[in-house]
C-alpha positions as CSV (number, residue, x, y, z in Angstrom):
1,M,-29.3,53.0,-98.2
2,H,-26.4,51.3,-99.8
3,D,-24.8,48.1,-98.6
4,N,-21.6,46.9,-100.3
5,G,-22.4,49.1,-103.4
6,E,-25.9,47.7,-103.7
7,E,-29.0,49.8,-102.9
8,R,-31.3,48.3,-100.4
9,T,-34.4,49.5,-98.5
10,D,-34.6,48.8,-94.7
11,I,-38.2,48.4,-93.9
12,I,-39.2,49.3,-90.0
13,V,-42.6,48.4,-88.9
14,L,-43.9,50.8,-86.3
15,V,-47.1,50.3,-84.4
16,D,-49.3,53.4,-83.7
17,E,-51.5,54.1,-80.5
18,E,-54.4,52.0,-82.0
19,G,-52.5,49.0,-82.5
20,V,-52.2,49.4,-86.3
21,E,-48.8,48.6,-88.0
22,H,-47.2,51.0,-90.5
23,D,-44.2,50.3,-92.8
24,F,-41.4,52.7,-93.1
25,A,-38.2,52.8,-95.0
26,L,-35.0,53.9,-93.2
27,V,-33.7,56.6,-95.5
28,D,-30.6,57.8,-93.3
29,R,-29.2,57.2,-90.0
30,F,-26.8,59.7,-88.5
31,Q,-25.5,61.6,-85.3
32,V,-26.2,65.1,-84.1
33,D,-24.6,66.4,-80.9
34,M,-24.0,62.9,-79.3
35,A,-27.7,61.7,-80.3
36,E,-28.4,59.3,-83.0
37,Y,-31.4,59.9,-85.5
38,A,-33.1,58.1,-88.0
39,I,-34.9,59.5,-91.0
40,L,-38.1,57.3,-92.1
41,V,-40.6,57.8,-94.7
42,P,-43.7,55.8,-95.0
43,V,-43.8,52.9,-97.5
44,I,-46.6,52.6,-100.3
45,Y,-47.0,49.2,-101.7
46,T,-47.8,49.0,-105.4
47,E,-50.0,46.5,-107.2
48,E,-47.8,43.6,-106.2
49,G,-48.8,44.1,-102.6
50,K,-46.9,44.0,-99.3
51,N,-45.1,40.6,-100.4
52,G,-44.0,42.1,-103.6
53,E,-40.8,44.0,-104.2
54,A,-42.7,47.1,-105.8
55,V,-42.7,49.9,-103.3
56,D,-43.0,53.7,-103.3
57,F,-42.4,56.2,-100.7
58,E,-44.6,59.1,-99.5
59,D,-43.1,62.6,-99.8
60,E,-43.3,63.3,-96.2
61,A,-40.2,62.2,-94.0
62,F,-40.4,61.8,-90.2
63,I,-37.2,62.4,-87.8
64,F,-36.9,59.9,-85.1
65,R,-34.3,60.0,-82.1
66,I,-32.7,56.6,-81.3
67,D,-32.8,56.0,-77.6
68,L,-31.5,53.1,-75.7
69,D,-34.0,51.4,-73.4
70,D,-32.3,48.4,-71.4
71,G,-29.8,48.1,-74.3
72,E,-32.7,48.0,-76.9
73,E,-32.9,50.8,-79.6
74,M,-36.2,52.6,-79.4
75,L,-37.4,55.2,-82.1
76,V,-38.7,58.3,-80.4
77,E,-40.5,61.0,-82.8
78,V,-38.7,64.3,-82.3
79,E,-41.4,66.8,-81.3
80,D,-39.1,69.5,-79.9
81,E,-39.1,72.3,-82.5
82,K,-35.7,73.3,-82.0
83,E,-34.3,69.8,-82.0
84,W,-36.4,69.0,-85.2
85,H,-34.8,72.1,-86.9
86,Q,-31.4,71.2,-86.2
87,V,-31.5,67.7,-87.1
88,A,-33.5,68.5,-90.2
89,S,-30.8,70.9,-91.3
90,V,-28.0,68.5,-90.9
91,W,-30.2,65.9,-92.9
92,E,-30.8,68.4,-95.8
93,E,-26.9,69.0,-95.8
94,R,-26.3,65.1,-95.8
95,V,-28.9,64.8,-98.8
96,Q,-27.0,67.3,-100.8
97,N,-23.8,65.8,-100.2
98,I,-24.9,62.3,-100.9
99,G,-26.2,63.6,-104.3
100,Y,-29.9,62.7,-104.4
101,E,-31.7,64.6,-107.3
102,E,-34.3,67.0,-106.7
103,D,-37.1,64.8,-108.1
104,D,-35.9,61.7,-105.9
105,D,-38.8,60.3,-103.8
106,L,-36.4,60.7,-100.7
107,L,-36.5,64.5,-100.6
């Protein structure tokens, strides 16, 4: 993501069913049919480790719907196939418009 012309990576920590934390990079956030979505990719830390700045991203992206629960944003993984395809299509179009190269890690 870009902030005031500078590229920055927002890291989001999600906890799985077994209580294990996983770091994800927020790649994009957008609306489709009155719902808001986030595209997240798992973060891979290089030699410098979690406290260092060197990160890489897995090739697989996950689509999450952003729901509100008592005013708090909650990420809900999109499991409905029709909804997933609709959001994935919009995201692919956004990626093309943003101009990511085919060999970028975020595709």
